GUTIFI-351603 format. One record per residue: residue number from 1; x, y negated, z negated of N, C-alpha, C in turn. Coordinates in nm, 4 decimals, decimal comma. Layout:
<recs>
 pos       nX       nY       nZ      caX      caY      caZ       cX       cY       cZ
 NUM        X        Y        Z        X        Y        Z        X        Y        Z
...
</recs>
This chain:
<recs>
 pos       nX       nY       nZ      caX      caY      caZ       cX       cY       cZ
   1   0,1199   0,0816   0,0292   0,0060   0,0209  -0,0189   0,1344  -0,1123   0,0141
   2   0,0587  -0,2152   0,0491   0,0923  -0,3615   0,0489   0,0777  -0,4743   0,0014
   3   0,1229  -0,5610  -0,0562   0,1289  -0,6740  -0,1263   0,1180  -0,5824  -0,3121
   4   0,1661  -0,5203  -0,3573   0,1997  -0,5143  -0,4874   0,2443  -0,5952  -0,5544
   5   0,3957  -0,6728  -0,4773   0,4320  -0,8042  -0,5717   0,3504  -0,8808  -0,5751
   6   0,2581  -0,9269  -0,5063   0,1374  -1,0428  -0,4965   0,0212  -1,0100  -0,6703
   7   0,0440  -0,8761  -0,6997  -0,0607  -0,8763  -0,7609   0,0060  -0,8270  -0,9684
   8   0,1288  -0,8872  -0,9540   0,1616  -0,9440  -1,0671   0,1245  -0,9925  -1,1596
   9   0,1072  -1,1163  -1,0648   0,0545  -1,1940  -1,1683  -0,1526  -1,2378  -1,0923
  10  -0,2147  -1,1245  -1,0862  -0,3655  -1,1966  -1,0751  -0,3976  -1,0403  -1,1480
  11  -0,3960  -0,9669  -1,2396  -0,4566  -0,9216  -1,3390  -0,4716  -0,7529  -1,2586
  12  -0,4803  -0,7722  -1,1419  -0,4854  -0,6758  -1,0445  -0,3813  -0,4815  -1,1120
  13  -0,4745  -0,4346  -1,0616  -0,4085  -0,3019  -1,0411  -0,2417  -0,2730  -0,9389
  14  -0,1754  -0,2420  -1,0028  -0,0498  -0,2384  -0,8794   0,0453  -0,1105  -0,8927
  15   0,1316  -0,0833  -0,8011   0,2300  -0,0088  -0,8849   0,3050  -0,0543  -0,8472
  16   0,3969  -0,0344  -0,9650   0,5041  -0,0919  -1,0297   0,6458  -0,1105  -0,9946
  17   0,6643   0,0496  -0,9557   0,7715   0,0950  -0,8838   0,8005  -0,0318  -0,7545
  18   0,7244  -0,0257  -0,6978   0,7007  -0,0950  -0,5715   0,8680  -0,1099  -0,5449
  19   0,8855  -0,0943  -0,4156   1,0643  -0,1358  -0,3439   1,1333  -0,2533  -0,3818
  20   1,0306  -0,3833  -0,3812   1,0428  -0,5309  -0,3330   1,0319  -0,5703  -0,4987
  21   0,9295  -0,4885  -0,5610   0,9492  -0,5428  -0,7158   1,0557  -0,5298  -0,7713
  22   1,0930  -0,3778  -0,7805   1,2000  -0,3203  -0,8085   1,3498  -0,4009  -0,8173
  23   1,3371  -0,4429  -0,6895   1,4827  -0,5112  -0,5993   1,4865  -0,6483  -0,6800
  24   1,3634  -0,6987  -0,7266   1,4040  -0,8211  -0,7595   1,4147  -0,8326  -0,9154
  25   1,3681  -0,7129  -0,9701   1,3729  -0,6605  -1,1341   1,4799  -0,6552  -1,1462
  26   1,5461  -0,5794  -1,0713   1,6690  -0,5143  -1,0879   1,8032  -0,6444  -1,1274
  27   1,7921  -0,7437  -1,0391   1,8522  -0,9003  -1,0668   1,8530  -0,9257  -1,2030
  28   1,7350  -0,9423  -1,2348   1,7339  -1,0837  -1,3130   1,8084  -0,9750  -1,4158
  29   1,7391  -0,7937  -1,3731   1,8295  -0,7240  -1,5638   1,9609  -0,7017  -1,5665
  30   1,9878  -0,7693  -1,4926   2,1525  -0,7311  -1,4515   2,2377  -0,8848  -1,5332
  31   2,1434  -0,9911  -1,5211   2,1476  -1,1033  -1,5741   2,1285  -1,1170  -1,7636
  32   2,0830  -1,0237  -1,8052   1,9814  -1,0125  -1,9215   2,0861  -0,9758  -1,9654
  33   2,1579  -0,8086  -1,8763   2,2818  -0,7472  -1,9114   2,3651  -0,8204  -1,9869
  34   2,4009  -0,9157  -1,9026   2,4918  -0,9712  -1,9118   2,4927  -1,1351  -2,0609
  35   2,4001  -1,1198  -2,0423   2,3623  -1,2032  -2,2214   2,3939  -1,1282  -2,2981
  36   2,3088  -1,0137  -2,3112   2,3397  -0,9173  -2,3720   2,4973  -0,8999  -2,4500
  37   2,5632  -0,9195  -2,3637   2,7245  -0,9443  -2,3611   2,7515  -1,0236  -2,4208
  38   2,7415  -1,1232  -2,4225   2,8080  -1,2455  -2,4432   2,8453  -1,2560  -2,5767
  39   2,9183  -1,2991  -2,6513   2,9851  -1,2892  -2,8164   2,8689  -1,3934  -2,9426
  40   2,8765  -1,4655  -3,0277   2,7758  -1,5169  -3,1154   2,8135  -1,6335  -3,0879
  41   2,9755  -1,6591  -3,0895   2,9986  -1,7936  -3,0841   3,0140  -1,8605  -2,9129
  42   2,9876  -1,8037  -2,8226   2,9486  -1,8625  -2,7319   2,7810  -1,9600  -2,6570
  43   2,8342  -1,9781  -2,7991   2,6717  -2,0362  -2,7920   2,6191  -2,1981  -2,6466
  44   2,7075  -2,2395  -2,6190   2,7284  -2,3149  -2,5365   2,6656  -2,2183  -2,3728
  45   2,7461  -2,0899  -2,3329   2,7280  -1,9687  -2,2428   2,6090  -1,8991  -2,2460
  46   2,5554  -1,9071  -2,3497   2,4292  -1,8542  -2,3692   2,3385  -1,9042  -2,3521
  47   2,3375  -2,1054  -2,3812   2,2369  -2,1715  -2,3564   2,2187  -2,2407  -2,1993
  48   2,3490  -2,2241  -2,1587   2,3234  -2,2328  -1,9962   2,2657  -2,0750  -1,9294
  49   2,3073  -1,9864  -1,9859   2,1837  -1,8314  -1,9117   2,0776  -1,8566  -1,9413
  50   2,0615  -1,8843  -2,0673   1,8841  -1,8963  -2,0895   1,8285  -1,9537  -1,9679
  51   1,8617  -2,0886  -1,9596   1,8378  -2,1803  -1,8609   1,7655  -2,1278  -1,7101
  52   1,9010  -2,0058  -1,7140   1,9031  -1,9881  -1,5328   1,7798  -1,8777  -1,5419
  53   1,7748  -1,7984  -1,6863   1,7111  -1,6648  -1,6784   1,5787  -1,6665  -1,6827
  54   1,4964  -1,8038  -1,8169   1,4217  -1,8239  -1,8537   1,3618  -1,8834  -1,7112
  55   1,1770  -1,8509  -1,7295   1,1046  -1,9631  -1,6071   1,0831  -2,1162  -1,6582
  56   1,1038  -2,1381  -1,8055   1,0905  -2,2814  -1,8308   1,1533  -2,2485  -1,9630
  57   1,2714  -2,3157  -2,0110   1,3458  -2,2971  -2,1144   1,3253  -2,4586  -2,1507
  58   1,2932  -2,5196  -2,2524   1,3023  -2,5526  -2,3416   1,4427  -2,6397  -2,4353
  59   1,4862  -2,7410  -2,4517   1,5754  -2,7606  -2,5398   1,6223  -2,7424  -2,6672
  60   1,7185  -2,6650  -2,7022   1,7565  -2,6464  -2,7945   1,6544  -2,4511  -2,8195
  61   1,6243  -2,3863  -2,6943   1,5805  -2,2862  -2,7287   1,7242  -2,1936  -2,7663
  62   1,6626  -2,0786  -2,8622   1,7378  -2,0170  -2,9135   1,7235  -1,8704  -2,9043
  63   1,7874  -1,7738  -2,8086   1,7480  -1,6493  -2,8814   1,8629  -1,5086  -2,8616
  64   1,8889  -1,4498  -3,0374   2,0243  -1,4071  -3,0443   1,9716  -1,2370  -2,9445
  65   2,1185  -1,2049  -2,9236   2,1184  -1,1011  -2,8587   2,1458  -0,9775  -2,9543
  66   2,0611  -0,8607  -2,9220   2,0143  -0,8221  -2,8355   1,8596  -0,8878  -2,7821
  67   1,8605  -0,9217  -2,6434   1,7150  -0,9605  -2,6148   1,6918  -0,8553  -2,5142
  68   1,5058  -0,8195  -2,5280   1,5254  -0,7602  -2,4263   1,3772  -0,8151  -2,3353
  69   1,4011  -0,7451  -2,2197   1,2628  -0,8408  -2,1066   1,2760  -0,7643  -1,9585
  70   1,1587  -0,7449  -1,9894   1,1408  -0,6332  -1,8262   1,1987  -0,7284  -1,6872
  71   1,1205  -0,8200  -1,6597   1,2106  -0,9225  -1,6093   1,2906  -1,0208  -1,6411
  72   1,3732  -0,9419  -1,7201   1,4929  -1,0574  -1,7830   1,4340  -1,1993  -1,8641
  73   1,3203  -1,1696  -1,8791   1,3159  -1,3287  -1,9031   1,2490  -1,4160  -1,8004
  74   1,2407  -1,3909  -1,6745   1,2084  -1,4713  -1,5704   1,0802  -1,5295  -1,5449
  75   0,9825  -1,4353  -1,6069   0,8373  -1,4891  -1,6260   0,7914  -1,5492  -1,7772
  76   0,9058  -1,5580  -1,9231   0,8768  -1,6692  -2,0108   0,8716  -1,8065  -1,9860
  77   0,8267  -1,8729  -2,0309   0,8048  -1,9878  -2,0702   0,7977  -2,0693  -2,2159
  78   0,9585  -2,0752  -2,2599   0,9766  -2,1127  -2,4051   0,9514  -2,2885  -2,3841
  79   0,8908  -2,3710  -2,5347   0,9110  -2,4655  -2,5045   1,0998  -2,5111  -2,5928
  80   1,0356  -2,6185  -2,6187   1,1980  -2,6870  -2,6821   1,1608  -2,6057  -2,8530
  81   1,2607  -2,5998  -2,9137   1,3363  -2,5548  -2,9969   1,2711  -2,4258  -3,0534
  82   1,2382  -2,3657  -2,9978   1,1683  -2,1953  -3,0293   1,3026  -2,1253  -3,0447
  83   1,2791  -2,0692  -3,1742   1,4047  -1,9379  -3,2419   1,3691  -1,8310  -3,1863
  84   1,4598  -1,6847  -3,1792   1,4348  -1,5654  -3,1595   1,5106  -1,5452  -3,2208
  85   1,4941  -1,4379  -3,3136   1,5335  -1,3754  -3,4245   1,6166  -1,1960  -3,3099
  86   1,7030  -1,1545  -3,4131   1,7361  -0,9948  -3,3198   1,6464  -0,9064  -3,2931
  87   1,6272  -0,8551  -3,1388   1,5450  -0,7876  -3,0943   1,4525  -0,7896  -3,0117
  88   1,4414  -0,9786  -2,9707   1,2998  -0,9732  -2,9192   1,2739  -0,8672  -2,8390
  89   1,0880  -0,8384  -2,7746   1,1265  -0,7783  -2,6636   0,9821  -0,8666  -2,6022
  90   1,0303  -0,8633  -2,4353   0,9419  -0,9247  -2,3450   0,9121  -0,8732  -2,2450
  91   0,7751  -0,8219  -2,2551   0,7297  -0,6964  -2,1580   0,6707  -0,8201  -2,0209
  92   0,7477  -0,9151  -2,0370   0,7287  -1,0162  -1,9751   0,7029  -0,9809  -1,7837
  93   0,6226  -0,9008  -1,7456   0,5708  -0,8530  -1,6411   0,4536  -0,9612  -1,5499
  94   0,3934  -1,0024  -1,6303   0,3620  -1,1475  -1,5936   0,4044  -1,2725  -1,7011
  95   0,3106  -1,3661  -1,7412   0,3768  -1,5185  -1,7744   0,3325  -1,4680  -1,9269
  96   0,4616  -1,5381  -1,9958   0,4376  -1,5267  -2,1473   0,4700  -1,6759  -2,1751
  97   0,4152  -1,7704  -2,2568   0,3687  -1,8897  -2,2978   0,4031  -1,8932  -2,4202
  98   0,5578  -1,9693  -2,3981   0,5730  -2,0020  -2,6185   0,5570  -2,1691  -2,6431
  99   0,5462  -2,2252  -2,7286   0,5332  -2,3304  -2,7550   0,6644  -2,3799  -2,8197
 100   0,6384  -2,4815  -2,8038   0,7546  -2,5969  -2,9123   0,7338  -2,5698  -3,0539
 101   0,8657  -2,5137  -3,1126   0,8790  -2,4548  -3,2474   0,8758  -2,3642  -3,3074
 102   0,8319  -2,2721  -3,2111   0,7255  -2,1293  -3,2721   0,8968  -2,0442  -3,3025
 103   0,8880  -1,9637  -3,4024   0,9646  -1,8674  -3,4749   0,9649  -1,7399  -3,4508
 104   1,0048  -1,6720  -3,4500   0,9726  -1,5121  -3,3771   1,1076  -1,4150  -3,4353
 105   1,0452  -1,3700  -3,5796   1,0890  -1,2846  -3,6535   1,1997  -1,1710  -3,5735
 106   1,2976  -1,1331  -3,6443   1,3549  -0,9622  -3,5643   1,2192  -0,8600  -3,5336
 107   1,2862  -0,8145  -3,4108   1,1687  -0,6750  -3,3564   1,0474  -0,7109  -3,2984
 108   1,0072  -0,8570  -3,2634   0,8830  -0,8975  -3,2000   0,8704  -0,8222  -3,0685
 109   0,8131  -0,8087  -3,0493   0,7453  -0,6968  -2,9344   0,5657  -0,8321  -2,8307
 110   0,6135  -0,8864  -2,6854   0,5462  -0,9590  -2,7021   0,4924  -0,8645  -2,5152
 111   0,4142  -0,8007  -2,5302   0,3392  -0,7134  -2,4243   0,2384  -0,7255  -2,3276
 112   0,2809  -0,7931  -2,1819   0,2088  -0,8345  -2,1046   0,1134  -0,7085  -2,0376
 113   0,1950  -0,5860  -1,9806   0,1663  -0,5194  -1,9558   0,0708  -0,3946  -1,9976
 114  -0,0485  -0,3181  -1,9275  -0,0958  -0,2255  -1,9597  -0,1449  -0,1110  -1,8481
 115  -0,1941   0,0167  -1,8948  -0,1913   0,1087  -1,8411  -0,3432   0,1210  -1,7958
 116  -0,4091   0,2023  -1,6595  -0,5619   0,2332  -1,7418  -0,5636   0,3972  -1,8482
 117  -0,7187   0,3761  -1,8276  -0,7392   0,4371  -2,0045  -0,7379   0,5480  -1,9268
 118  -0,8054   0,5456  -1,7987  -0,8463   0,6788  -1,7129  -0,7216   0,7761  -1,6968
 119  -0,6936   0,9026  -1,7337  -0,5999   0,9841  -1,6955  -0,5668   0,9980  -1,5377
 120  -0,6366   1,0141  -1,4048  -0,5633   0,9678  -1,2527  -0,5268   0,9035  -1,2371
 121  -0,5603   0,7755  -1,3283  -0,4865   0,6599  -1,2276  -0,3569   0,6455  -1,2872
 122  -0,3593   0,6771  -1,4407  -0,1986   0,6745  -1,5097  -0,1293   0,7144  -1,5088
 123  -0,1416   0,8479  -1,4298  -0,0825   0,9558  -1,4184   0,0278   0,9136  -1,2652
 124  -0,0445   0,7905  -1,1695  -0,0069   0,7588  -1,0412   0,0739   0,6004  -1,0503
 125   0,0942   0,5942  -1,2313   0,1821   0,4767  -1,2946   0,0898   0,3711  -1,2595
 126  -0,0141   0,3847  -1,2133  -0,0763   0,2052  -1,2279  -0,0251   0,1269  -1,3261
 127  -0,0173   0,0042  -1,3346  -0,0103  -0,0977  -1,4200  -0,0815  -0,2293  -1,3740
 128  -0,1295  -0,2754  -1,4595  -0,2216  -0,4173  -1,4539  -0,0861  -0,5134  -1,5973
 129  -0,1466  -0,6615  -1,5685  -0,0308  -0,7226  -1,6031  -0,1532  -0,8776  -1,6667
 130  -0,1736  -0,8552  -1,7850  -0,2230  -0,9760  -1,8337  -0,1387  -1,0704  -1,9312
 131  -0,1635  -1,2479  -1,8739  -0,0775  -1,3692  -2,0091  -0,1054  -1,3247  -2,0961
 132   0,0378  -1,3774  -2,1662   0,0039  -1,4003  -2,3362   0,0577  -1,5567  -2,3436
 133  -0,0178  -1,6347  -2,4702  -0,0272  -1,7508  -2,5005   0,0162  -1,7764  -2,6191
 134   0,0960  -1,8004  -2,6844   0,1806  -1,8178  -2,8652   0,1713  -1,9894  -2,8455
 135   0,1075  -2,0645  -2,9570   0,0921  -2,1793  -2,9654   0,2066  -2,2894  -2,9419
 136   0,1969  -2,4145  -3,0209   0,3298  -2,4527  -3,0607   0,3138  -2,4820  -3,2918
 137   0,4644  -2,4142  -3,2970   0,4938  -2,4153  -3,4499   0,4216  -2,2968  -3,5062
 138   0,4085  -2,2005  -3,4325   0,3942  -2,0596  -3,4992   0,4625  -1,9789  -3,5251
 139   0,5067  -1,9008  -3,6260   0,5878  -1,7911  -3,6760   0,5066  -1,6768  -3,6881
 140   0,5971  -1,5909  -3,6213   0,5432  -1,4417  -3,6002   0,6366  -1,3553  -3,6634
 141   0,6141  -1,2900  -3,7973   0,6893  -1,2208  -3,8844   0,7972  -1,1172  -3,7894
 142   0,8806  -1,0180  -3,8958   0,9532  -0,9468  -3,8698   0,8739  -0,8268  -3,7744
 143   0,8421  -0,7645  -3,6640   0,7768  -0,6083  -3,6089   0,6683  -0,6767  -3,5886
 144   0,6188  -0,8335  -3,5764   0,5252  -0,8452  -3,5188   0,4971  -0,8155  -3,3524
 145   0,3908  -0,6635  -3,3236   0,3661  -0,7016  -3,1424   0,2228  -0,7949  -3,1532
 146   0,2380  -0,8037  -2,9740   0,1022  -0,9096  -2,9338   0,0832  -0,8038  -2,8240
 147  -0,0645  -0,7928  -2,7439  -0,1182  -0,7183  -2,6796  -0,1034  -0,8032  -2,5844
 148  -0,0785  -0,7498  -2,4612  -0,1766  -0,7928  -2,3183  -0,2846  -0,8871  -2,3576
 149  -0,2935  -1,0334  -2,2665  -0,3944  -1,1014  -2,2568  -0,4386  -1,2211  -2,3621
 150  -0,3600  -1,1519  -2,4824  -0,3779  -1,2605  -2,6188  -0,3068  -1,4184  -2,6062
 151  -0,4149  -1,4780  -2,7169  -0,4138  -1,6174  -2,7402  -0,3809  -1,6545  -2,8476
 152  -0,2296  -1,7190  -2,8813  -0,2429  -1,7627  -3,0835  -0,2384  -1,8858  -3,0293
 153  -0,3259  -1,9832  -3,1353  -0,3093  -2,0993  -3,1324  -0,2377  -2,2012  -3,2375
 154  -0,2422  -2,3091  -3,2215  -0,1014  -2,3658  -3,2819  -0,0677  -2,3661  -3,4247
 155   0,0671  -2,3651  -3,4550   0,0780  -2,3858  -3,6587   0,0099  -2,2279  -3,6877
 156   0,0153  -2,1378  -3,6420  -0,0440  -2,0269  -3,6864   0,0807  -1,9443  -3,6968
 157   0,0116  -1,8711  -3,8547   0,1593  -1,7560  -3,9121   0,0778  -1,5854  -3,8742
 158   0,1569  -1,5104  -3,7887   0,1198  -1,4099  -3,8305   0,2728  -1,3167  -3,8984
 159   0,1626  -1,2088  -4,0002   0,2523  -1,1620  -4,0901   0,3459  -1,0352  -4,0521
 160   0,4314  -1,0251  -4,0581   0,5449  -0,9450  -4,0261   0,4395  -0,7831  -4,0516
 161   0,4593  -0,6779  -3,9478   0,4666  -0,5492  -3,8826   0,2619  -0,5573  -3,8340
 162   0,1811  -0,6774  -3,8364   0,1332  -0,7504  -3,7489   0,1002  -0,6755  -3,5779
 163  -0,0099  -0,6317  -3,6289  -0,0795  -0,5671  -3,4329  -0,1876  -0,6800  -3,4004
 164  -0,0851  -0,7033  -3,2304  -0,2299  -0,8274  -3,2559  -0,2986  -0,7781  -3,1130
 165  -0,4475  -0,7501  -3,1551  -0,5745  -0,7349  -3,0453  -0,6236  -0,7875  -3,0308
 166  -0,6503  -0,9066  -3,0457  -0,7517  -0,9985  -3,0287  -0,7421  -1,1383  -3,0930
 167  -0,7302  -1,2645  -3,0264  -0,6891  -1,3890  -3,0076  -0,7208  -1,4248  -3,1933
 168  -0,6553  -1,4980  -3,2187  -0,6037  -1,5871  -3,3437  -0,5506  -1,7135  -3,3316
 169  -0,6904  -1,8301  -3,4058  -0,7117  -1,9145  -3,3839  -0,6068  -2,0012  -3,4173
 170  -0,5575  -2,1048  -3,4041  -0,5011  -2,2026  -3,4349  -0,5138  -2,2302  -3,6255
 171  -0,3772  -2,2863  -3,7118  -0,4052  -2,3678  -3,8011  -0,4281  -2,1948  -3,9039
 172  -0,4201  -2,1009  -3,8815  -0,4559  -2,0017  -3,9902  -0,3048  -1,8939  -4,0628
 173  -0,3510  -1,8113  -4,1424  -0,2301  -1,7277  -4,1594  -0,3402  -1,5600  -4,1207
 174  -0,2480  -1,4690  -4,0229  -0,3767  -1,3241  -3,9533  -0,2192  -1,2491  -3,9917
 175  -0,3013  -1,0965  -4,0557  -0,2082  -1,0532  -4,0662  -0,2549  -0,8469  -4,0664
 176  -0,1864  -0,7733  -4,0175  -0,2926  -0,6422  -4,0052  -0,2974  -0,5747  -3,8825
 177  -0,3188  -0,4773  -3,9264  -0,3619  -0,3557  -3,7833  -0,4396  -0,3329  -3,8064
 178  -0,5864  -0,3714  -3,7120  -0,5067  -0,4969  -3,6481  -0,5887  -0,6013  -3,7064
 179  -0,5035  -0,7374  -3,6796  -0,4298  -0,8131  -3,6883  -0,5837  -0,8946  -3,7082
 180  -0,5839  -1,0194  -3,8382  -0,7332  -1,0194  -3,8755  -0,6570  -1,1856  -3,9833
 181  -0,7561  -1,2502  -3,9226  -0,7248  -1,3959  -4,0240  -0,7448  -1,3637  -4,1327
 182  -0,6930  -1,3904  -4,2656  -0,6920  -1,3996  -4,3543  -0,7077  -1,5061  -4,4548
 183  -0,6544  -1,6101  -4,3819  -0,7269  -1,7448  -4,4644  -0,6477  -1,8919  -4,3716
 184  -0,7055  -1,9910  -4,3913  -0,7004  -2,1413  -4,3279  -0,5601  -2,1432  -4,3378
 185  -0,4536  -2,1944  -4,2983  -0,3561  -2,3020  -4,3542  -0,4060  -2,4213  -4,4489
 186  -0,3464  -2,4924  -4,5858  -0,4664  -2,6016  -4,6179  -0,3792  -2,6651  -4,7625
 187  -0,4438  -2,6660  -4,8330  -0,3725  -2,7136  -4,9868  -0,2749  -2,6849  -5,0356
 188  -0,3143  -2,5103  -5,0424  -0,2242  -2,4208  -5,1180  -0,0935  -2,4127  -5,0390
 189  -0,1055  -2,4089  -4,9221   0,0428  -2,4019  -4,8323   0,1101  -2,5862  -4,9028
 190   0,0423  -2,6612  -4,8885   0,1035  -2,8062  -4,9320   0,2028  -2,7951  -5,0445
 191   0,1770  -2,6867  -5,1844   0,1956  -2,7058  -5,3368   0,2864  -2,6077  -5,2770
 192   0,3002  -2,4731  -5,2351   0,3575  -2,3737  -5,2527   0,4500  -2,3119  -5,1299
 193   0,5511  -2,2897  -5,1117   0,5979  -2,2336  -4,9916   0,6444  -2,0575  -5,0310
 194   0,6993  -2,0024  -5,1642   0,6613  -1,8593  -5,1509   0,6196  -1,8667  -5,2949
 195   0,4919  -1,7839  -5,2814   0,4351  -1,6910  -5,4653   0,4303  -1,8523  -5,5652
 196   0,4966  -1,8605  -5,6160   0,4745  -1,9639  -5,7247   0,5964  -2,0704  -5,7289
 197   0,6707  -2,0522  -5,5949   0,7690  -2,1658  -5,5887   0,6995  -2,2688  -5,5327
 198   0,7259  -2,4089  -5,5979   0,6171  -2,5561  -5,5287   0,7473  -2,6026  -5,4195
 199   0,6748  -2,6717  -5,3735   0,7748  -2,7764  -5,2709   0,7606  -2,8965  -5,2991
 200   0,9109  -2,8928  -5,3815   0,9551  -3,0895  -5,3894   0,9326  -3,1305  -5,3205
 201   0,8304  -3,2298  -5,3269   0,8095  -3,3078  -5,2147   0,8385  -3,4365  -5,1820
 202   0,8758  -3,4662  -5,2969   0,9996  -3,6210  -5,3018   1,1417  -3,5762  -5,1923
 203   1,2504  -3,4374  -5,2548   1,3078  -3,4244  -5,1373   1,2444  -3,4102  -4,9934
 204   1,1660  -3,3570  -4,9751   1,1102  -3,2846  -4,8231   1,0265  -3,3988  -4,7978
 205   0,9667  -3,5642  -4,8352   0,8737  -3,6151  -4,8203   0,8770  -3,6086  -4,6817
 206   1,0260  -3,6207  -4,5767   1,0017  -3,7160  -4,4425   0,9780  -3,5518  -4,3161
 207   0,9160  -3,4529  -4,4052   0,8651  -3,3255  -4,3561   0,6952  -3,2938  -4,3549
 208   0,7169  -3,4307  -4,4455   0,5404  -3,3679  -4,4867   0,4172  -3,4943  -4,4582
</recs>
C-alpha cells in the first residue's frame, strides 16, 4: 500500500515497517545514539544537538542521557526550560508537545503509538498514532506513563508511577493507575512544600 508515511500524523492505521518510514527513522535514531554517547560535561554540544534533533527546542531545554525516542525526538516540541531526568522515553511516532518550565522525573514514558485490539490487524503489525499535549509548568514524577492522545493542563502535578489514560485538567494533583485527580493546587500548597515543611515566604517572595 502507498502513502504510509503520510498516515503518521493523521491517526489512521498504517504499517510502521514501511521502507520510506524506516529509512527516515533510522537517520533520526543515529543522531539520538550520538547524543546518548556525549559526556555530561559537554553541555554546549548537547544543547546544539537537541536543536537539531527536536522539532522545537526552546531556550534552556535539558535532557539527561540516556534519552530514548522512536523518531529520535524529531516529533517532539519542547518549550523553554523543559527539564527531563534520566531515561525519558518519547514514543514520538507523531507529535508530542511539552510546555515551558515542565519537569519530567526519571524514567517517564510518553507514548503516541497504539495498536489495534483486533488480533488479526495487530498480527500484521498495524499501528496508529495520536498526539500528546503536556501543558506549561507541569511536573511528572518518576515512572509516569502517558498514553496516546492525552492532554494534561498547565501547572498540573502527576504523581510518581501514575499511568495517565484520560485527560487531566490544569492546576491539579493527579495520581494513580489509572491516574485520577486527587485535589486542586491551592492554599495548602502556598504554605507547605513537603508534608509539614513550610515555605519561607520571606526568603522566596520573588517567586510567589
